[in-house]
C-alpha positions in Angstrom: -10.9 -12.4 24.5 -10.0 -8.9 25.5 -8.3 -6.3 23.2 -7.0 -2.8 24.1 -6.8 0.1 21.6 -5.4 3.6 21.9 -8.2 6.1 21.5 -8.2 8.2 18.4 -10.8 10.4 16.8 -12.0 7.3 14.9 -12.9 5.3 18.0 -13.4 8.1 20.5 -17.1 7.3 20.7 -16.1 3.9 22.2 -14.4 5.6 25.1 -17.8 7.0 26.2 -19.8 4.0 25.1 -17.7 1.8 27.4 -19.1 3.6 30.4 -22.6 3.6 29.0 -22.4 -0.1 28.7 -21.1 -0.7 32.2 -23.7 1.5 33.9 -26.6 0.7 31.6 -28.9 -0.5 34.4 -27.5 1.6 37.3 -30.0 4.3 38.3 -27.4 6.1 40.4 -25.0 6.9 37.6 -25.2 9.9 35.4 -22.9 10.2 32.4 -20.5 13.2 32.7 -20.8 15.5 29.7 -18.4 14.2 27.0 -17.2 17.7 26.3 -16.2 18.2 30.0 -14.3 14.9 30.0 -12.4 15.8 26.8 -11.8 19.3 28.2 -9.3 17.9 30.7 -7.1 16.8 27.9 -7.8 19.0 24.9 -8.1 22.7 24.3 -11.4 23.9 23.1 -10.4 24.9 19.6 -11.0 22.9 16.4 -7.4 21.9 16.3 -7.8 19.8 19.4 -4.5 20.7 20.8 -3.3 18.7 23.8 -3.4 20.5 27.1 -1.2 18.0 28.8 0.8 14.8 27.9 -1.7 12.0 28.1 -3.0 8.8 26.5 -6.5 7.2 26.4 -7.4 3.6 25.9 -10.5 1.6 25.4 -10.9 -2.1 26.2 -13.0 -4.4 24.0 -14.5 -7.8 24.6 -15.7 -9.4 21.4 -15.5 -6.0 19.8 -17.8 -4.5 22.5 -16.3 -1.6 24.6 -16.2 -2.9 28.2 -13.5 -0.7 29.8 -11.6 2.6 29.5 -8.8 4.4 31.2 -6.7 7.6 30.8 -3.1 8.2 31.9 -1.4 11.6 32.1 1.7 13.3 33.4 1.4 15.9 36.2 0.5 19.4 35.0 2.7 20.8 37.9 6.3 20.1 37.7 7.4 18.0 40.8 9.9 19.5 43.1 13.4 17.9 43.2 12.6 16.1 46.4 9.1 14.9 45.5 8.1 11.6 44.0 7.2 11.9 40.3 3.5 10.9 40.3 1.4 10.6 37.2 -2.3 10.1 37.1 -4.9 7.6 36.1 -8.4 8.9 35.5 -11.8 8.0 34.0 -11.2 4.3 34.8 -14.3 2.2 34.1 -14.4 -1.5 33.8 -16.6 -4.6 33.9 -16.3 -6.8 37.0 -13.2 -8.7 35.9 -9.8 -8.5 37.5 -8.3 -9.7 34.3 -9.8 -6.8 32.3 -8.9 -4.3 35.0 -5.3 -5.5 35.1 -5.0 -5.0 31.4 -6.1 -1.4 31.7 -3.9 -0.8 34.7 -0.9 -2.4 32.9 -1.1 -0.4 29.8 -1.6 2.9 31.7 1.2 2.2 34.1 3.6 1.0 31.4 3.1 4.3 29.6 3.7 6.3 32.8 6.8 4.2 33.6 8.2 5.0 30.1 7.7 8.6 31.0 9.8 8.1 34.1 7.0 8.4 36.6 7.7 6.7 40.0 4.1 6.5 41.2 0.6 6.9 39.9 -2.5 8.3 41.6 -6.1 7.2 40.8 -8.7 8.2 40.0 -7.6 11.7 39.2 -7.6 14.3 36.5 -5.0 16.7 35.2 -5.0 20.0 37.1 -7.0 20.9 40.2 -9.0 18.4 42.2 -12.4 20.0 42.2 -14.1 17.3 40.0 -13.8 13.7 39.0 -11.4 12.8 41.8 -11.2 9.6 43.8 -12.8 6.2 43.8 -16.2 5.8 45.5 -16.1 3.2 48.3 -19.0 4.2 50.5 -22.3 6.0 49.8 -23.5 4.5 46.5 -26.2 7.1 45.9 -26.8 9.5 43.1 -23.8 11.9 43.0 -23.7 15.6 42.4 -22.1 16.7 39.1 -18.4 16.3 39.2 -18.4 13.8 42.0 -17.3 10.4 40.7 -19.6 7.4 40.9 -18.5 3.9 40.2 -19.4 0.3 40.9 -18.8 -1.2 44.4 -16.4 -3.7 43.0 -13.9 -1.0 41.9 -12.3 -0.9 45.3 -11.4 -4.6 45.0 -10.1 -4.1 41.4 -7.7 -1.4 42.6 -6.5 -3.0 45.8 -6.0 -6.4 44.2 -3.7 -4.8 41.7 -1.6 -3.2 44.4 -3.0 0.3 44.8 -2.9 1.7 48.3 -5.1 4.2 50.2 -3.3 7.5 49.7 -6.0 9.6 51.3 -9.7 9.5 51.9 -12.2 12.2 50.8 -15.4 12.8 52.8 -18.5 14.5 51.4 -21.1 15.8 53.9 -24.7 16.4 52.9 -26.7 19.1 54.6 -30.5 19.1 54.9 -31.4 22.8 54.4 -34.9 22.1 55.6 -33.6 21.5 59.1 -32.5 24.4 61.3 -28.8 25.1 62.0 -27.7 25.4 65.6 -28.8 28.9 66.7 -25.4 29.6 68.3 -23.7 29.3 64.9 -26.2 31.6 63.3 -25.8 34.2 66.1 -22.0 34.0 65.9 -22.1 34.6 62.2 -24.6 37.4 62.4 -22.4 39.3 64.9 -19.6 39.2 62.4 -21.8 40.4 59.6 -23.3 43.2 61.7 -19.9 44.4 63.0 -19.2 46.1 59.7 -15.5 45.0 59.9 -16.0 42.9 56.7 -17.8 43.3 53.4 -19.7 40.5 51.9 -20.6 40.6 48.2 -22.0 38.0 45.8 -21.1 37.6 42.2 -22.1 40.4 39.8 -22.0 39.5 36.1 -21.4 43.1 35.3 -18.0 42.9 37.0 -16.7 39.7 35.5 -13.1 40.9 35.4 -13.1 41.8 39.1 -14.7 38.4 39.9 -11.9 36.5 38.0 -9.2 38.7 39.7 -10.7 38.1 43.2 -11.0 34.3 42.6 -7.4 34.1 41.4 -6.1 36.1 44.4 -8.0 34.3 47.0 -7.4 30.8 45.6 -3.6 31.3 45.3 -3.2 33.1 48.6 -5.6 31.1 50.8 -5.0 27.6 49.4 -1.3 27.9 49.8 -1.8 27.9 53.5 -3.7 24.6 53.4 -1.7 22.7 50.8 2.0 22.3 51.2 2.3 21.4 47.5 0.1 24.2 46.2 1.2 25.7 42.9 0.0 29.1 41.7 -3.0 28.9 39.2 -2.9 31.4 36.4 -5.7 33.9 36.0 -6.5 32.6 32.5 -7.4 29.2 33.9 -10.1 30.8 36.2 -11.3 32.9 33.3 -11.8 29.7 31.2 -13.7 28.1 34.1 -16.0 31.1 34.6 -16.9 31.2 30.9 -17.7 27.5 31.0 -19.9 27.6 34.1 -21.5 31.1 33.5 -24.8 29.7 31.9 -25.5 27.7 35.1 -24.2 30.0 37.8 -26.6 31.6 40.2 -24.8 34.9 41.3 -26.2 34.6 44.8 -24.5 31.3 45.3 -21.1 32.7 44.8 -19.8 34.9 47.7 -16.7 36.8 48.6 -15.6 38.4 51.9 -13.4 41.5 51.9 -11.2 43.1 54.6 -10.3 46.7 53.8 -11.1 46.1 50.2 -9.0 43.0 49.8 -10.7 39.6 49.3 -9.8 37.2 52.1 -12.3 34.3 51.4 -14.8 32.9 48.9 -17.2 30.2 48.3 -18.5 28.9 45.0 -21.7 26.8 44.9 -23.2 25.3 41.8 -26.6 23.7 41.2 -26.4 19.9 40.6 -26.4 19.4 36.9 -27.0 15.7 37.3 -30.6 16.4 38.2 -31.1 17.6 34.7 -28.6 15.9 32.4 -29.2 12.2 33.1 -31.2 11.7 29.9 -28.5 13.4 27.9 -26.1 10.3 28.1 -23.1 12.7 28.0 -24.2 14.6 24.9 -24.7 18.3 25.0 -26.2 19.3 21.7 -28.2 22.4 21.0 -31.5 20.9 22.2 -30.0 19.5 25.4 -28.3 22.9 26.0 -31.6 24.7 25.9 -33.2 22.1 28.1 -30.4 22.5 30.7 -30.7 26.3 30.8 -34.4 26.1 31.1 -34.5 23.6 33.9 -31.4 24.5 36.0 -33.3 26.9 38.2 -35.6 24.1 39.4 -32.8 22.0 40.7 -33.1 21.3 44.4 -29.6 20.2 45.2 -26.4 22.2 45.1 -22.7 21.4 45.6 -20.0 23.6 47.2 -17.1 23.5 44.8 -14.8 25.8 46.7 -14.9 27.3 50.2 -12.0 28.9 51.9 -11.1 31.8 54.2 -7.7 33.1 55.1 -6.6 31.4 58.3 -6.0 34.7 60.0 -9.7 35.3 60.0 -11.2 31.8 60.6 -11.3 31.8 64.4 -13.2 35.1 64.6 -16.2 33.8 62.7 -15.7 34.9 59.1 -16.1 31.4 57.9 -19.5 31.1 59.7 -20.6 34.5 58.3 -19.7 33.6 54.7 -21.6 30.3 55.1 -24.7 32.2 56.4 -24.6 34.5 53.3 -24.5 31.5 51.1 -27.4 29.9 52.9 -29.6 32.9 52.1 -28.9 32.5 48.4 -29.6 28.8 48.5 -32.9 29.2 50.3 -33.9 32.0 47.9 -33.1 29.6 45.0 -35.3 26.8 46.6 -32.4 24.5 47.2 -33.2 21.9 49.9 -30.0 19.8 49.9 -26.4 21.0 50.0 -23.3 18.9 49.4 -20.1 20.0 51.0 -17.5 18.2 49.0 -15.0 17.1 49.5 -12.8 17.2 52.7 -9.6 15.1 53.0 -9.2 12.8 56.0 -6.1 14.9 56.8 -8.1 18.1 57.3 -9.4 17.4 60.8 -10.5 21.0 61.5 -13.0 21.2 58.6 -14.2 17.7 59.2 -14.9 18.7 62.8 -16.9 21.7 61.7 -19.1 19.7 59.3 -19.7 16.9 61.8 -21.1 19.4 64.4 -23.4 21.5 62.2 -26.4 19.6 63.5 -28.2 19.0 60.2 -25.3 17.3 58.3 -24.2 13.7 57.8 -21.3 12.0 56.1 -22.9 10.9 52.9 -20.1 9.3 51.0 -16.4 8.5 51.0 -14.0 8.4 48.1 -10.4 7.2 48.1 -7.5 8.5 46.2 -5.3 5.5 45.5 -1.5 5.5 44.9 0.5 2.7 43.2 4.3 2.7 43.5 5.8 2.1 40.1 9.3 2.5 41.4 9.5 -0.2 44.1 12.6 1.6 45.6 10.4 4.5 46.6 8.6 4.3 49.9 4.8 4.6 50.0 3.6 7.2 52.5 0.0 8.4 53.0 -0.7 12.0 52.1 -0.6 14.4 55.0 -1.1 18.1 54.8 2.2 19.1 56.4 1.6 22.9 56.3 -1.7 22.6 58.1 -0.4 20.2 60.8 2.6 22.2 61.8 
């Protein structure tokens, strides 16, 4: 009844058609742009060179695409004492445990042959900004980059033997409601002190923007993630080129101390409010439509937000947030998604819970499956932050 095939250029369209078939009548789902999906695996040139070691499959039932899955090796080389964990991503499947098991089996067999000891799902190669986790609560329209799936996916994963590696919480903020005045006053005192400089993105200084993003991300994020690996400048340069047409400069802010960047936030308008009719295809007509309508989008998503820990307790985080709010209100944005925060990050979860106009809108789970049964499963914990 079911057949699985490796994805090639000849049947690549079926990899995307599988998802379109599964979510055909689901008003909450928006197809990710096909080019963005392939961009995790292939370089952007015509040679379609692989960016990582991966494989894609599509599942057919009576020759109709009804499921898909990707498997890939870690982009970052594991340390000698770390479990070798590969990844599964862009899993979509009809409500059939048999079908799901076939997809999981073929992906895990491939990873096992590559000497992986575990597999994490749903994930993507590289950083975890987008398309990460399995939605288990909050089945509402997602912002672009946040995974949406059917409610039965949780059962498909857990019945197979995947375990809860960590949970991801996304808070939504109603910008039409006031923030606690004490938070605003606290932030304003920091801004007025003159001890720090706050600047938003300037397209005329692209090179400086990329330099500052690279420095802040690699310096600040290493404090919060014990397994952080340096990201090369060229990767951020590629990201900036890709998102430049949709970026509002006043939604991207940096904070400096004595000329050195110590924090940043990057907020993007929610493309999903525009691209739903595209069904994943970004041709010339759709591109023009996207650019023309992006300024009317009323929801935005914070992709990155971080301040060096030496400056968090004195209100720099609050001040950076207030600067971002000014840009959001100027752009007419009424809803902000703060996504996502791991369950292990108690400090940030506490901040979001007590903003006064925020609520926990959805929960995703990153699952782990132990391929090597001799390896012990342990939930993820951010050791560097907890010590």
